[in-house]
C-alpha positions in Angstrom: 139.8 -75.5 247.3 136.1 -77.3 247.3 134.2 -77.0 244.6 130.6 -77.1 245.1 128.8 -78.1 241.7 125.9 -79.6 242.3 122.3 -79.3 241.4 119.3 -82.1 242.7 116.7 -82.8 239.2 115.0 -85.5 238.2 116.3 -87.5 241.4 119.6 -87.3 240.6 122.5 -85.4 241.7 124.6 -83.7 239.4 127.0 -80.8 237.8 125.0 -76.9 237.1 125.2 -76.5 233.8 126.1 -72.4 234.8 129.8 -71.7 235.2 129.3 -68.3 237.4 132.0 -69.1 240.0 130.6 -67.5 243.8 133.0 -67.4 246.7 132.2 -69.3 249.5 133.4 -67.9 252.9 133.7 -68.7 256.7 131.5 -66.6 259.3 134.4 -67.4 261.4 137.4 -67.1 260.0 136.7 -64.9 257.1 138.4 -66.9 255.0 137.5 -68.8 251.4 136.3 -71.9 252.1 134.9 -73.7 249.0 134.1 -72.7 245.4 130.3 -72.9 244.9 129.1 -73.5 240.6 126.2 -71.0 240.3 123.5 -72.5 238.1 122.1 -70.8 235.1 118.3 -70.6 233.0 119.0 -74.0 231.6 119.6 -75.5 235.1 115.8 -73.5 236.1 114.3 -74.6 233.2 115.4 -78.4 233.7 113.6 -78.6 237.2 110.3 -77.0 236.5 110.8 -80.1 233.1 111.2 -82.7 236.0 108.5 -81.0 238.7 105.8 -81.0 236.3 106.8 -84.5 234.7 106.4 -85.3 238.5 103.2 -83.8 239.5 100.5 -86.5 237.7 101.6 -89.2 239.9 102.5 -87.0 243.0 99.4 -85.6 243.3 97.7 -89.1 243.3 99.1 -91.0 246.2 97.5 -91.7 249.1 97.7 -89.7 252.0 99.0 -92.6 253.7 101.9 -93.2 250.8 102.3 -88.8 252.0 102.9 -89.9 255.2 105.5 -92.5 254.6 107.3 -90.6 252.5 107.5 -87.6 255.3 108.9 -89.9 257.5 111.4 -91.2 255.1 112.4 -87.1 255.0 112.6 -86.7 258.2 114.9 -89.6 258.6 117.2 -88.4 256.3 117.2 -85.2 258.2 118.2 -86.7 261.4 120.8 -88.7 259.6 122.1 -85.4 258.3 122.0 -84.0 261.2 125.8 -83.0 262.6 126.4 -82.2 258.3 123.7 -79.6 258.9 125.2 -78.6 262.2 128.2 -77.7 261.0 127.0 -76.2 257.5 124.7 -73.5 259.7 127.6 -72.6 262.3 130.9 -72.3 259.8 128.9 -70.2 257.1 126.7 -68.0 258.8 128.0 -67.5 262.5 124.7 -69.1 264.4 126.2 -70.5 267.5 126.2 -74.2 267.4 123.0 -74.3 270.2 121.1 -72.2 267.8 122.0 -74.3 265.1 121.1 -77.4 267.1 117.7 -76.1 267.6 117.2 -75.1 263.7 118.5 -78.7 262.5 116.0 -80.8 265.2 113.2 -78.2 264.3 114.0 -79.2 260.2 113.3 -82.6 260.4 110.5 -81.9 262.7 108.6 -80.1 259.9 108.2 -83.7 258.3 106.8 -85.1 261.1 104.0 -82.3 261.8 103.1 -82.2 258.3 102.5 -86.2 258.7 99.4 -84.8 261.3 98.2 -82.7 258.6 96.9 -85.5 256.6 93.3 -86.3 257.0 90.3 -86.8 255.0 88.6 -83.8 256.8 91.8 -81.4 255.6 91.3 -82.3 251.7 87.3 -82.6 251.9 84.3 -81.2 253.0 80.6 -81.8 252.0 78.7 -78.7 251.6 74.6 -79.4 251.1 75.0 -80.7 247.8 78.8 -79.8 246.7 81.4 -82.3 247.5 84.2 -79.2 248.6 87.6 -80.7 247.7 91.2 -79.6 248.2 93.3 -80.1 245.4 97.0 -79.5 244.7 97.6 -76.1 243.3 100.9 -77.6 240.6 104.4 -77.1 241.0 106.0 -75.0 243.7 108.9 -72.9 243.7 110.2 -72.4 247.0 113.1 -69.6 247.4 114.8 -69.7 250.8 117.1 -67.9 252.6 120.4 -67.9 254.4 119.5 -67.7 258.2 119.3 -71.6 258.2 118.8 -73.1 254.9 117.9 -76.7 256.8 114.8 -74.6 258.7 113.3 -73.0 255.6 113.4 -75.6 252.9 111.9 -78.3 255.7 109.5 -75.4 256.8 108.3 -75.0 252.7 108.9 -78.5 250.9 107.2 -80.3 254.4 103.2 -79.2 253.8 104.3 -78.2 249.7 104.7 -82.4 249.4 101.7 -82.8 252.1 99.6 -81.5 249.8 100.6 -83.1 246.8 102.7 -80.5 244.9 105.8 -81.3 243.2 108.6 -79.0 244.4 111.8 -76.6 243.1 113.9 -75.2 246.3 116.2 -72.6 245.4 118.5 -71.9 248.3 120.2 -68.2 248.6 123.4 -68.6 246.8 125.0 -67.1 250.0 124.0 -70.1 251.9 126.0 -72.7 249.2 128.0 -74.3 252.0 124.9 -74.8 254.3 122.9 -76.3 251.7 125.0 -79.1 250.8 123.9 -81.1 253.2 120.2 -80.2 253.0 120.5 -81.7 249.3 122.0 -85.0 250.6 119.1 -85.1 252.5 116.3 -85.0 250.1 118.7 -87.4 247.6 118.6 -89.7 250.3 115.4 -90.1 251.1 114.2 -91.8 248.1 111.4 -89.7 246.9 110.1 -90.2 243.3 112.3 -88.2 240.5 111.7 -85.3 240.3 109.3 -84.4 243.0 111.7 -82.6 244.5 114.3 -80.2 242.8 117.2 -78.3 243.9 119.3 -75.6 241.8 121.5 -73.0 243.0 121.6 -69.5 241.9 121.0 -66.2 241.6 117.9 -64.0 241.4 118.8 -63.3 237.9 118.6 -65.5 235.7 117.6 -68.4 238.3 115.1 -67.0 240.3 113.4 -64.9 237.3 113.2 -68.3 235.3 112.1 -69.8 238.2 109.0 -67.1 239.0 108.0 -66.2 235.6 108.0 -70.0 234.3 104.1 -70.8 232.7 104.5 -74.6 234.3 104.7 -72.9 237.8 101.5 -72.5 239.7 103.1 -71.7 243.1 105.7 -69.4 244.6 106.9 -69.0 248.4 109.7 -67.1 249.1 111.2 -66.2 252.9 113.2 -62.7 251.8 114.2 -59.5 252.0 110.8 -57.0 251.0 112.5 -55.6 247.6 113.0 -59.3 246.3 109.5 -60.1 247.4 108.0 -57.4 245.4 110.0 -58.6 242.6 108.6 -62.2 242.7 105.5 -61.1 242.8 105.7 -58.8 239.9 107.0 -61.9 237.9 104.2 -64.0 238.5 101.7 -61.6 237.6 101.2 -62.9 234.2 100.4 -66.5 235.1 98.6 -65.4 238.1 100.8 -67.2 240.4 99.9 -68.0 243.9 102.2 -66.7 246.0 103.3 -67.0 249.7 105.8 -63.7 250.6 107.2 -63.9 254.5 109.3 -60.5 254.2 111.0 -58.3 256.0 110.7 -56.7 259.8 111.1 -54.4 262.0 109.5 -55.6 265.3 108.8 -53.5 267.9 109.1 -54.8 272.2 107.4 -52.7 273.8 108.5 -53.0 277.6 105.5 -51.4 280.1 105.3 -49.8 283.0 104.7 -52.3 285.2 107.0 -54.9 283.9 109.7 -56.7 286.1 113.5 -55.5 285.0 114.3 -59.1 286.0 112.4 -60.8 283.3 112.0 -58.1 280.6 115.3 -57.2 280.0 116.6 -60.7 279.3 113.3 -60.7 277.4 114.5 -58.1 275.6 117.2 -59.0 274.6 117.0 -62.6 273.4 114.7 -61.2 271.1 116.7 -58.5 269.3 120.0 -60.3 268.9 118.4 -64.0 268.2 120.5 -65.7 265.9 123.2 -63.1 266.5 120.3 -60.5 265.0 120.2 -62.2 261.7 116.5 -63.0 262.0 113.3 -61.4 260.4 111.6 -62.1 263.9 114.1 -60.2 265.8 112.6 -57.5 268.0 115.2 -54.3 267.1 113.9 -51.6 268.7 112.9 -51.9 272.3 110.5 -49.0 273.6 110.6 -48.4 277.1 108.5 -45.9 279.3 109.9 -42.5 280.2 109.1 -42.7 284.0 111.6 -45.8 283.7 113.6 -45.3 280.7 116.7 -44.6 282.8 116.4 -47.7 284.5 115.9 -49.9 281.8 118.5 -48.4 279.4 121.2 -48.8 281.8 119.8 -52.6 282.9 119.7 -53.1 278.2 123.1 -52.2 278.6 124.5 -54.1 281.2 123.0 -57.5 279.9 124.2 -56.2 276.2 127.6 -55.7 277.5 127.7 -58.9 279.0 127.1 -61.0 276.3 129.7 -63.5 275.1 131.3 -62.8 271.9 133.2 -65.4 269.9 133.7 -68.7 267.9 130.2 -70.1 267.8 131.6 -73.9 268.4 132.2 -72.4 271.8 129.7 -73.8 274.5 129.6 -70.5 275.9 129.0 -67.6 273.3 126.3 -66.2 272.9 126.7 -64.3 269.8 128.4 -65.5 267.1 129.4 -63.3 263.6 127.9 -62.4 261.1 127.7 -64.1 257.7 130.1 -62.4 255.9 132.0 -59.3 254.9 129.4 -58.0 253.0 127.1 -57.8 256.2 129.6 -57.1 258.6 130.2 -53.6 256.5 126.3 -53.3 256.2 126.4 -53.7 260.2 129.4 -51.1 260.7 127.1 -48.5 257.9 124.3 -49.0 260.2 125.5 -48.8 263.7 128.0 -45.7 262.3 124.6 -43.6 260.9 123.1 -44.4 264.5 126.1 -42.3 265.8 126.0 -39.7 263.6 122.2 -39.2 263.7 122.4 -38.4 267.3 122.1 -41.8 269.0 123.6 -42.9 272.8 126.1 -45.6 272.5 124.4 -47.3 275.2 126.5 -50.8 274.8 128.8 -52.1 272.0 129.9 -50.0 268.7 131.5 -49.5 265.7 134.2 -52.5 265.1 135.1 -56.0 266.1 135.4 -57.3 269.2 139.0 -56.8 271.1 140.3 -60.1 270.5 138.1 -61.0 267.5 140.2 -59.0 264.5 139.6 -62.2 262.4 136.2 -63.0 261.1 132.9 -61.1 261.0 132.6 -60.3 264.7 130.2 -57.2 265.7 129.8 -55.4 268.9 126.5 -56.6 270.1 125.1 -52.8 270.2 122.7 -50.5 272.1 121.7 -47.8 270.6 119.2 -44.7 271.3 117.0 -43.4 268.7 114.0 -41.9 267.9 112.0 -43.9 265.0 112.0 -41.6 262.3 115.9 -42.5 262.2 117.3 -45.0 260.0 118.4 -47.5 262.7 114.4 -47.3 264.2 113.2 -47.7 260.5 115.7 -49.9 258.1 116.1 -54.0 258.6 120.1 -54.6 259.7 120.4 -58.4 260.1 122.7 -57.9 262.6 123.3 -57.2 266.5 122.0 -54.0 266.8 119.4 -52.9 268.9 117.4 -49.0 269.2 116.1 -48.2 272.3 113.2 -45.4 271.9 111.4 -43.6 274.6 107.4 -43.1 275.0 105.2 -41.3 277.4 102.5 -43.5 277.6 100.6 -46.6 276.1 99.2 -44.5 273.0 102.4 -43.5 272.1 103.7 -46.6 272.4 101.6 -48.5 269.6 101.6 -45.8 268.0 105.6 -46.0 267.4 105.2 -49.7 267.6 103.2 -49.4 264.2 104.7 -46.7 262.6 106.9 -48.6 260.0 106.7 -50.1 256.7 107.0 -53.8 258.3 104.6 -55.9 260.4 106.2 -59.4 261.4 105.9 -59.6 264.7 105.9 -57.8 268.0 107.0 -58.5 272.0 105.8 -57.4 274.8 107.2 -57.4 278.5 104.2 -56.8 281.0 103.0 -57.4 284.7 99.7 -58.0 283.7 99.1 -60.9 280.9 95.8 -59.6 280.2 96.9 -56.0 279.6 99.5 -57.3 277.1 96.7 -59.1 275.8 94.6 -56.0 274.9 97.8 -53.9 273.8 98.7 -56.6 271.4 95.4 -56.3 269.8 96.2 -52.3 269.3 99.4 -54.0 267.4 100.3 -54.4 263.5 101.9 -57.4 263.3 101.4 -60.6 262.5 102.7 -62.3 265.7 102.9 -60.7 269.4 104.6 -62.9 272.0 104.1 -61.6 275.5 106.8 -61.9 278.3 107.6 -65.1 276.9 109.6 -66.6 273.5 107.4 -69.3 272.1 107.9 -72.2 269.7 104.2 -72.2 268.4 105.1 -74.4 264.5 100.9 -75.2 264.4 99.8 -71.6 264.6 99.9 -69.4 261.9 103.4 -67.4 260.5 103.5 -64.0 258.3 103.8 -60.3 258.6 101.5 -56.9 258.4 101.7 -54.4 255.2 105.2 -55.1 253.6 106.2 -58.1 256.4 104.4 -60.1 253.0 101.6 -61.8 251.7 100.1 -64.9 253.4 100.9 -67.4 255.9 103.0 -70.3 257.1 103.3 -73.2 259.8 100.7 -76.1 260.1 97.1 -75.9 258.7 98.0 -72.2 257.5 100.8 -73.1 255.4 99.1 -76.6 253.8 96.5 -74.5 252.7 98.9 -72.0 250.8 99.7 -75.0 248.4 96.1 -76.3 247.8 93.1 -74.7 245.3 89.4 -75.4 246.2 87.1 -77.2 244.1 83.0 -77.6 244.2 82.0 -80.8 243.0 78.1 -81.0 242.8 76.1 -84.2 242.2 
């Protein structure tokens, strides 16, 4: 059995001090593939100490020096590309095509960050005040399991560009895929202590990192419940926080939408990454006047999706992360049926012939917006279809959620879609297509989080403002 017992602290790959064992399994087979050794409070404290020691020299680097280091990171991520892809596919079941996209953009985050490093970003003259943007300090980055390389690179790229040193805590449920990311940072040749990576659970490692007096900034992508704990942990030392949390995003199909375009758009938004995405459009709202037409087309589309081995190029939906995630998804499907939902596609149990591994039938259920499957984040290939009477009711349903991360609109009139978007409580709204926009702000309203990431908005989260008068 392979033993994963590594941390990256102060420029060295070394064994963790902790001794607790985490079982690592394959999403594809359901079988154990490794044992991960979790870090402890000592690992967390040593990582913060290393980042603190490295901060003065790193924050004093020139913009040109930081650009060079960001290039080294991009090159190192590219060198570890195949291992990153393999880890994503094996551990949490995303398809090879999706994993390829995730890893490519993981590399590109460092290249995007290079472009932000201009004098104008850091210095501005306002009257007699020279306004300077200075690094906030040591930053803790807590990342999820549904694409470790992407989230780590997205956060670390702008934190390092800002002049912060970082401690990364990947999800312990993403142990396998994060190994190649650790190697990429270790091989990039950054100064000792600028990047540190420790594994561990929220208690104790996460709690130590997020309450540590030498940590100035915490950025997390994770559940809303975890985000609340982290925000509470940081209050005593007034930590700056960026919280990218849960979502229950609506896809509103308007009555003028072209069925042949709206249906693949809605299904793609709902089932990206096997539904294991905070931005997934898992509530599809259809107009009453065309409800049966859209329900049938959506059922046909979901039912036709190929579920299978994520390494097969023909596969569209692979398995979910692990047995716990499989059981969670089954619970929600069962609850949806028990609460009166009509099963339009999919259902309980494994797809035929895929009894091994964590495979779920892509499932489409009717619902009303007060039902569990329309209100709670499932994180699996389950979509609720909700009927609305008119546009006002569609807006009311879309906004009747504790979340507000993403929204999608399908319409034959882009101007109508733009007008509707202004009424939605969501950090991002996409009309008729899923757009890759790494320079536009990303983040949510309400319990989907605090702050924004991506591009100059993400960089700003790692900077403090100082006015100097002379």
